[in-house]
C-alpha positions as semicolon CSV with decimal commas, in nm:
position;residue;x (nm);y (nm);z (nm)
1;M;9,475;4,560;11,674
2;D;9,609;4,223;11,706
3;I;9,907;4,305;11,924
4;L;9,705;4,546;12,143
5;L;9,474;4,302;12,221
6;I;9,791;4,075;12,310
7;I;9,947;4,312;12,527
8;A;9,639;4,427;12,698
9;L;9,585;4,045;12,791
10;N;9,926;3,975;12,884
11;V;9,926;4,320;13,115
12;A;9,587;4,165;13,263
13;A;9,750;3,828;13,324
14;I;10,036;4,011;13,521
15;V;9,796;4,198;13,736
16;F;9,601;3,891;13,846
17;F;9,927;3,712;13,907
18;I;10,036;3,993;14,140
19;L;9,709;3,985;14,303
20;E;9,736;3,647;14,360
21;L;10,102;3,643;14,518
22;F;10,020;3,981;14,730
23;I;9,647;4,028;14,755
24;F;9,433;3,694;14,783
25;P;9,732;3,437;14,860
26;G;9,555;3,091;14,804
27;M;9,285;3,159;14,676
28;T;9,389;3,068;14,293
29;L;9,100;3,252;14,138
30;S;9,352;3,543;14,021
31;A;9,600;3,251;13,920
32;I;9,321;3,114;13,697
33;A;9,259;3,435;13,554
34;G;9,605;3,486;13,490
35;L;9,664;3,173;13,322
36;G;9,364;3,203;13,121
37;C;9,473;3,586;12,992
38;M;9,795;3,464;12,935
39;G;9,713;3,130;12,776
40;Y;9,423;3,298;12,541
41;S;9,717;3,597;12,426
42;I;9,935;3,287;12,328
43;Y;9,650;3,110;12,162
44;Y;9,557;3,419;11,976
45;A;9,901;3,496;11,861
46;F;9,934;3,166;11,707
47;V;9,604;3,163;11,561
48;H;9,594;3,518;11,421
49;L;9,943;3,637;11,377
50;G;10,147;3,308;11,292
51;T;10,380;3,042;11,446
52;T;10,671;3,293;11,481
53;A;10,452;3,549;11,665
54;G;10,313;3,307;11,857
55;Y;10,679;3,180;11,975
56;I;10,765;3,537;12,025
57;T;10,455;3,598;12,248
58;T;10,504;3,286;12,450
59;I;10,877;3,356;12,523
60;S;10,833;3,754;12,587
61;S;10,505;3,673;12,817
62;G;10,673;3,440;13,044
63;I;11,001;3,677;13,053
64;I;10,791;3,997;13,115
65;A;10,588;3,850;13,370
66;L;10,886;3,702;13,556
67;I;11,036;4,043;13,545
68;A;10,733;4,234;13,638
69;I;10,688;4,002;13,962
70;Y;11,047;4,013;14,068
71;Y;11,003;4,426;14,030
72;F;10,702;4,414;14,207
73;I;10,853;4,198;14,501
74;R;11,116;4,437;14,544
75;W;10,892;4,723;14,549
76;K;10,858;4,858;14,907
77;K;10,538;5,001;14,879
78;I;10,368;4,677;14,848
79;D;10,451;4,612;15,210
80;K;10,169;4,802;15,289
81;Y;9,897;4,594;15,132
82;S;10,066;4,259;15,158
83;L;9,882;3,988;15,403
84;K;10,116;4,004;15,678
85;E;9,867;3,779;15,932
86;N;10,003;3,525;16,102
87;I;9,884;3,209;16,273
88;D;9,974;3,167;16,638
89;S;9,750;2,944;16,792
90;T;9,829;2,565;16,894
91;I;9,655;2,262;16,900
92;D;9,580;2,119;17,260
93;R;9,766;1,781;17,309
94;S;9,710;1,756;17,679
95;A;9,519;1,451;17,605
96;E;9,792;1,260;17,412
97;R;10,018;1,360;17,668
98;S;9,862;1,096;17,952
99;I;9,862;0,812;17,674
100;K;10,126;0,548;17,712
101;V;10,244;0,269;17,521
102;G;10,038;-0,039;17,591
103;D;9,728;0,141;17,669
104;K;9,408;-0,025;17,509
105;G;9,092;0,140;17,355
106;I;8,851;0,103;17,090
107;S;8,867;0,308;16,746
108;T;8,592;0,564;16,720
109;T;8,620;0,607;16,319
110;R;8,768;0,407;16,058
111;L;9,130;0,423;16,104
112;A;9,257;0,460;15,724
113;L;9,628;0,591;15,843
114;Y;9,445;0,847;16,037
115;G;9,157;0,863;16,267
116;R;8,983;0,890;16,603
117;A;9,004;0,652;16,938
118;M;8,870;0,668;17,218
119;I;9,174;0,551;17,474
120;N;9,161;0,593;17,853
121;G;8,831;0,799;17,810
122;Q;8,982;1,073;17,585
123;D;8,888;1,094;17,243
124;I;9,207;1,138;17,059
125;E;9,357;1,141;16,705
126;V;9,552;0,819;16,628
127;K;9,768;0,670;16,332
128;S;9,717;0,323;16,248
129;A;10,060;0,162;16,254
130;N;9,970;-0,114;16,016
131;G;9,687;-0,094;15,755
132;F;9,355;-0,028;15,805
133;I;9,143;-0,038;16,122
134;D;8,754;-0,030;16,108
135;E;8,546;0,136;16,356
136;K;8,461;0,003;16,707
137;I;8,777;-0,220;16,681
138;P;8,946;-0,284;16,990
139;I;9,301;-0,158;16,963
140;E;9,634;-0,084;17,133
141;V;9,893;0,205;17,160
142;V;10,230;0,102;17,001
143;A;10,401;0,435;16,997
144;V;10,372;0,809;17,111
145;K;10,571;1,061;16,941
146;T;10,508;1,457;17,031
147;A;10,214;1,493;16,770
148;E;10,126;1,096;16,723
149;V;9,991;0,832;16,867
150;S;10,036;0,506;16,685
151;V;9,790;0,194;16,735
152;R;9,752;-0,152;16,589
153;K;9,470;-0,383;16,657
154;A;9,466;-0,532;17,019
155;T;9,573;-0,837;17,047
156;V;9,329;-1,070;17,292
């Protein structure tokens, strides 16, 4: 009966891991449930069946889980259920294209490395080039890269 419980918990763990990988990626609830099942099966083996059985359960659980996931990945039928959605939207960076080095503005949020600033009448995301800058402090653009505007406190 003890061995049956350990096997059932390991099968449940593998199912949860596969669900996490293919059906609910990024949710982590299935992964936590899988870790819980596998962890409890190993704990149960150590407590009720002894040290040797615990080590055997630990090693075999890991190996069987890896083999099951490997074969599940290679199984072509899973493609029908796998998430294939791609994000093809982009962020509008047109406001940043009009910003030039030397432009002045004011920070609208605290720049704890990144924050927002009003430069040339446009509210954009900026990066502090050297340390933190508080809100409503005059700033100056020191660099403009593809997706990043670096600023520092303006010199008077």
